[in-house]
C-alpha positions in Angstrom: 7.8 58.2 51.2 5.5 55.3 52.1 6.9 51.8 51.8 5.5 49.7 48.9 2.5 47.6 49.7 3.4 43.9 50.2 2.6 41.4 47.5 -0.6 39.7 48.6 0.5 36.3 47.2 3.9 36.6 49.1 2.1 37.5 52.3 -0.1 34.5 52.2 2.7 32.2 51.1 4.9 32.7 54.2 2.9 33.1 57.4 4.5 35.0 60.3 7.0 32.9 62.4 7.6 30.4 59.6 11.4 29.7 59.1 12.6 31.1 55.8 14.8 29.3 53.3 12.2 27.4 51.3 8.6 28.2 50.1 7.1 25.6 52.5 9.0 26.7 55.6 11.5 23.9 55.5 15.0 25.2 56.2 17.2 25.1 53.1 19.3 21.9 53.1 17.1 20.0 55.5 15.7 16.7 54.0 11.9 16.4 53.8 10.1 13.6 55.5 10.0 11.6 52.2 13.7 12.1 51.7 14.5 11.0 55.2 12.4 7.8 54.9 14.1 7.1 51.6 17.5 7.5 53.2 16.6 5.1 56.1 15.1 2.6 53.6 18.4 2.7 51.5 20.5 2.3 54.7 18.4 -0.7 55.7 18.8 -2.3 52.3 22.6 -1.7 52.4 22.9 -3.2 55.8 21.0 -6.3 54.7 23.0 -6.6 51.6 26.2 -6.4 53.6 25.0 -9.1 56.1 24.1 -11.4 53.2 27.4 -10.8 51.4 29.5 -11.4 54.6 27.5 -14.6 55.3 28.0 -15.7 51.7 31.7 -15.1 51.8 32.1 -16.8 55.1 30.1 -19.8 53.8 32.1 -19.9 50.6 35.4 -20.0 52.5 34.3 -23.1 54.5 32.4 -24.7 51.7 34.9 -27.5 51.0 34.8 -28.6 54.6 31.0 -28.3 54.8 30.6 -30.3 51.6 32.8 -33.0 53.1 30.6 -33.1 56.3 27.3 -33.3 54.4 28.7 -35.9 52.0 28.7 -38.1 55.1 24.9 -38.1 55.3 24.6 -41.7 54.0 27.0 -42.8 56.7 24.6 -41.8 59.4 23.1 -45.3 59.0 26.3 -46.7 60.3 26.1 -45.0 63.6 25.5 -46.9 66.8 21.9 -45.9 67.4 22.1 -46.4 71.2 24.8 -43.8 71.4 23.1 -41.5 68.9 19.9 -41.8 71.0 22.0 -40.8 74.0 23.2 -37.8 72.0 19.7 -36.7 71.3 18.7 -37.2 74.9 21.6 -35.1 76.1 20.6 -32.3 73.7 17.0 -32.5 75.0 18.4 -32.0 78.5 20.4 -29.1 77.2 17.3 -27.4 75.9 15.5 -28.3 79.2 18.1 -26.3 81.1 17.7 -23.4 78.6 13.9 -23.4 79.1 14.4 -23.4 82.9 16.7 -20.4 82.6 14.2 -18.5 80.4 11.4 -19.3 82.9 13.6 -18.0 85.8 14.3 -14.8 84.0 10.7 -14.2 83.1 9.6 -15.1 86.6 6.7 -17.2 85.6 5.5 -20.7 86.7 4.1 -22.0 83.4 6.2 -23.8 80.7 4.2 -23.8 77.5 4.7 -20.2 76.4 8.3 -20.2 77.4 9.1 -23.4 75.5 7.2 -22.6 72.4 8.5 -19.0 72.2 12.1 -20.2 72.7 11.8 -22.9 70.0 10.2 -20.6 67.5 12.7 -17.8 68.1 15.6 -20.2 67.9 14.3 -21.4 64.5 14.2 -17.9 63.2 17.6 -17.1 64.5 19.1 -20.2 62.8 17.5 -19.5 59.4 18.0 -15.8 58.8 21.5 -14.2 58.3 22.2 -12.2 61.5 18.8 -13.4 62.6 19.3 -12.9 66.4 17.3 -9.7 66.4 14.4 -11.2 64.4 14.4 -14.3 66.5 14.3 -12.3 69.7 11.5 -10.1 68.3 9.4 -13.2 67.5 10.1 -14.7 70.9 9.2 -11.6 72.8 6.1 -11.0 70.7 4.9 -14.5 71.5 5.6 -14.1 75.2 3.7 -10.8 75.3 0.8 -12.5 73.5 0.7 -15.1 76.2 0.4 -12.3 78.9 4.0 -12.5 80.2 5.6 -9.1 81.0 8.8 -9.0 79.1 9.9 -5.5 79.9 11.6 -6.5 83.1 13.0 -9.8 81.7 15.6 -8.3 79.4 18.1 -7.9 82.2 17.6 -11.5 83.3 17.9 -12.9 79.8 21.1 -10.9 79.3 22.5 -12.1 82.5 22.0 -15.7 81.6 23.5 -15.2 78.2 26.6 -13.7 79.8 26.7 -16.7 82.2 26.8 -19.0 79.1 29.6 -17.0 77.5 31.6 -17.0 80.8 31.0 -20.8 81.1 32.2 -21.4 77.6 35.4 -19.4 78.3 35.9 -21.3 81.5 35.8 -24.8 79.9 39.5 -24.9 79.0 40.3 -24.6 82.7 38.9 -28.1 83.3 41.2 -29.4 80.6 44.3 -27.6 81.9 45.5 -30.6 84.1 45.4 -32.8 81.0 47.4 -30.2 79.0 50.1 -29.7 81.7 50.4 -33.3 83.0 48.7 -35.6 80.5 49.7 -36.9 77.1 51.0 -34.5 74.5 48.5 -32.1 73.1 48.8 -30.6 69.6 49.9 -27.0 69.6 46.7 -25.6 68.1 44.5 -26.9 70.8 46.9 -26.0 73.6 47.2 -22.4 72.3 43.4 -22.2 72.0 43.0 -23.4 75.6 45.4 -20.8 77.0 43.6 -18.1 75.0 40.3 -19.3 76.4 41.6 -19.2 80.0 42.9 -15.7 79.5 39.6 -14.6 78.1 37.8 -16.1 81.1 40.1 -14.2 83.5 39.4 -10.9 81.6 35.7 -11.7 81.4 35.4 -12.4 85.1 37.4 -9.3 86.1 35.3 -7.1 83.9 32.1 -8.7 85.2 33.2 -8.1 88.8 33.9 -4.4 88.1 30.6 -3.9 86.4 28.6 -5.5 89.2 30.6 -3.9 92.1 31.1 -0.4 90.9 29.1 2.1 88.7 32.0 4.0 87.1 33.1 1.5 84.4 29.6 0.9 83.1 28.7 4.6 83.3 31.8 5.5 81.4 31.1 2.9 78.7 27.5 4.2 78.4 28.6 7.8 77.9 31.3 6.8 75.4 28.8 4.6 73.4 26.2 7.4 73.5 28.7 10.0 72.1 29.9 7.6 69.4 26.4 6.6 68.3 25.2 10.2 68.2 28.2 11.3 66.2 27.8 8.5 63.7 24.0 8.7 63.3 23.5 12.5 63.3 20.3 12.4 61.3 18.5 10.1 63.8 17.1 11.2 67.1 19.9 11.4 69.6 20.3 8.8 72.4 20.1 10.2 75.9 21.0 8.9 79.3 22.4 5.6 78.1 24.7 5.4 81.1 21.7 5.5 83.5 19.8 3.0 81.5 22.7 0.6 81.6 23.0 1.0 85.3 19.3 0.3 85.8 19.6 -2.9 83.7 22.6 -3.9 85.7 20.6 -3.5 88.9 17.8 -5.6 87.4 20.4 -8.3 86.7 21.6 -8.2 90.3 18.1 -8.5 91.6 17.4 -11.5 89.3 20.6 -13.3 90.2 20.7 -12.2 93.8 18.1 -14.6 95.0 18.6 -17.4 92.5 22.2 -17.2 91.5 22.9 -20.8 92.6 20.1 -22.2 90.4 21.3 -20.0 87.5 24.9 -21.2 87.7 23.8 -24.9 87.9 21.4 -24.5 84.9 24.1 -22.6 82.9 26.6 -25.4 83.7 23.9 -27.9 82.7 23.4 -26.3 79.4 27.1 -26.5 78.5 27.6 -29.9 80.1 24.7 -31.7 78.3 25.7 -30.1 75.0 29.2 -31.4 75.5 27.9 -34.8 76.4 25.9 -34.7 73.1 29.1 -34.3 71.2 30.8 -37.0 73.2 28.0 -39.4 72.6 28.1 -38.6 68.9 31.8 -39.5 68.8 31.1 -42.8 70.6 28.3 -43.5 68.1 31.0 -43.5 65.4 33.1 -46.0 67.3 35.7 -43.4 68.2 37.1 -43.2 71.8 39.1 -39.9 72.0 40.3 -38.3 75.2 37.4 -36.4 76.8 39.6 -33.5 77.9 40.8 -32.9 74.3 37.2 -33.2 73.0 36.3 -30.6 75.7 38.9 -28.2 74.3 37.7 -28.7 70.7 34.1 -28.1 71.9 35.0 -24.9 73.7 36.9 -23.4 70.8 34.2 -24.3 68.3 31.6 -22.8 70.6 33.6 -19.5 70.8 33.9 -19.5 67.0 30.2 -20.0 66.8 29.5 -16.9 68.8 30.6 -14.8 65.8 27.3 -14.5 63.8 28.8 -14.9 60.3 26.2 -17.4 59.1 22.7 -18.3 60.5 23.2 -20.5 63.5 26.9 -20.9 62.7 25.9 -23.1 59.7 29.0 -24.1 57.9 31.3 -22.4 60.3 30.7 -24.8 63.2 30.8 -27.8 60.9 34.2 -26.8 59.4 35.8 -25.7 62.7 34.5 -28.5 64.9 35.5 -31.3 62.5 39.0 -29.8 62.1 39.4 -29.3 65.9 38.3 -32.9 66.5 41.0 -34.1 64.1 43.5 -32.0 66.2 42.1 -33.8 69.3 43.2 -37.2 67.8 39.9 -38.3 66.1 40.3 -39.9 62.7 39.2 -37.6 59.9 36.3 -39.8 58.8 35.0 -40.2 62.4 35.4 -36.5 63.1 33.3 -35.5 60.1 30.6 -38.1 60.8 30.5 -37.2 64.5 30.2 -33.5 63.6 27.3 -34.2 61.4 25.5 -36.4 64.0 26.1 -33.7 66.6 24.6 -31.0 64.3 21.6 -33.1 63.5 20.9 -33.3 67.3 21.8 -29.7 68.2 20.8 -27.7 65.0 18.5 -29.5 62.6 16.1 -31.2 65.0 15.4 -28.1 67.1 15.1 -26.1 63.8 12.3 -28.5 62.7 10.7 -28.2 66.1 10.4 -24.4 65.7 7.5 -24.3 63.3 5.6 -27.0 65.2 6.0 -25.0 68.4 4.8 -21.8 66.7 1.7 -23.6 65.3 0.9 -25.1 68.7 1.3 -21.6 70.3 -1.0 -20.0 67.7 -3.7 -22.7 68.2 -3.8 -22.3 71.9 -3.8 -18.5 72.1 -6.0 -18.0 69.0 -8.6 -20.2 70.7 -8.4 -18.2 73.9 -8.6 -14.9 72.0 -11.7 -15.9 69.9 -14.9 -14.3 71.4 -17.6 -16.5 72.5 -20.6 -16.3 70.1 -23.6 -14.6 71.7 -26.6 -16.8 72.4 -29.7 -16.1 70.4 -32.3 -14.1 72.3 
């Protein structure tokens, strides 16, 4: 008996070799392209909502202290303007060291693109919740527009960021003699100092292992790759993360290998001038605290500010720094006013400089990009 003739409609609906399971050839249970994009869009929305909620909760918890700090705005007129000018000058020198580090990582000779891109990226970072990624994207886009190759600069920028973190952890070491042999130190600051010293030892030991041997970094890369692929199964898998990390480590070694002394000096300068800005702000209020205790308060507040709970640490740094200065022996009113003056110099003035830098950058490179009009025949 001959088999029945196939249905012509069914024959044309499923071409040979097409996976079965759905009329369009899509395997049953697999999301379509539209569904996948919708899933990613919802995940992006959820992530942003979580970031905003976390930032809001963190800001709400420190709101009483922040309100106290900003209520001191009228008292800025009582500052010693010579010392406040010294604070702004110290903060300018801090940013100068930062620009020099960026220029060294990018391996360029010019300053304009580096300075304007850094100021614009810094402004974005300090405005948006968890804005580090957006700020870095703006900065790298501006650098690429100016003709600077940024693909090889990531390792150098990461290295200098790690140097800054290591320096921040090392600051309590300089205050250790005052803690051990000086006047009594309140327990909160002393405990924070010893935690910072322990963190510096761990940080230095881990950095030495990563630079000297391949195994710890390769192991971490494989672990992170497995974890990421297990969590995000619907996304394209990450491959060879361990090798990529090792290549970036080698780039860092090359960048620091020839200019490590300059990098260390500039990294120390960044922290030193920022600390001097705070010290000058305290002197502007008429307060004369022990510099070693102020150094401890500055280091602990800086470590707290590394946690990106709010844009630019807004609210978190005001609350933590003013409280730590009180522990350092500064009167409450002077601590609040000095914190406000310090944040004006280190946060608000650079934030206002960001849009100006971006406009200046656009004017220069738009003019260069405009084609020259053809002369009439």
